[in-house]
N, C-alpha and C positions, 0 to 999 in steps of 0.2 A: 504493499501499499505506499502510496508519493503520501510524503509528509505533510503534505497540504490537504490532503483527508483524513490521515490522522488528524489532523487539527482540526478537518470538519466536523467529523466525527464527535470526537470529543466534547469542543462545543454546544453540539445538537443537543446531544444524548444532558450536556449538562442542564442547558435551556429549557427541553422539554422536562428534569427530574423537577427542575425550579417550579418550574409552571403549573405541576401537576401537586406542590407542594410539599414533595418526595424528599425525602432527607438522601443522605447519600446512601450512609448505612441501610436503609428499607430498602432502598434500591436494592442494592447487594444482595442481601438477604431474598428478598423476592427473585432477583435473576439467578442463584443461587452462585454466586462471585466472591470471592473476599474484595476487603475492604481496599486494599493495594490491587487489584485490580483494576477494581472499576475505580478507583484515583490514577490511574495509569494511564485509561482509556480519557476519559474527561482531559486530564492532560495531554491527548495526545505523543503520548509516548510507547504508544503498545500498535501492533498489529493483529487486533483479535480475527480469531479462527472465525468459521462461522457459527460454530455452536452459541461462543459468547456474543455476538452480534443478535441470535434468535433469541436468547435469553433477555437480553435487554431491553431488546424492539416488546416482547411480551411481556415484560415485567411492567413495561412504561402503557400497556395497550394498545402496543401499533404492527402491524404488520413490518412485516423484511421491508413493502412495496416502498411504505408508509415513510418508513425510516431514510431507507436509501434516496426519495425523493426530499428529504427537509435536507440530509445532508447535500445531494447536489445543490442546490439554492441557496448552500451559503459558502460549497467552492469556489473560489475565485476562477475567471473563468479566463484562459490561454488568451493574448492580444491578435 
C-alpha cells in the first residue's frame, strides 16, 4: 500500500470512529484487534491485511466498499 493510501486510510478510520463517538479502545475490541494495531492503522503506519480492514469496516458498520470509497475520496489525486 502506498504511503499516501496508508495515511488516507488511517485518517478515514479515525474520522469515522470519532464521528460515531467510539473510542479507539472500543473499536479495537469490536474489531478483534489489539489497541496498538488499531493505533498504527490510524496513524498510517501499517499495511493492514484484508482481514483487518474487513473487521474494522464491520465494527464501524460499513461495507468494505463504503470504507474504500471514503478512503479514495480523501486520497490526493495525481496531477
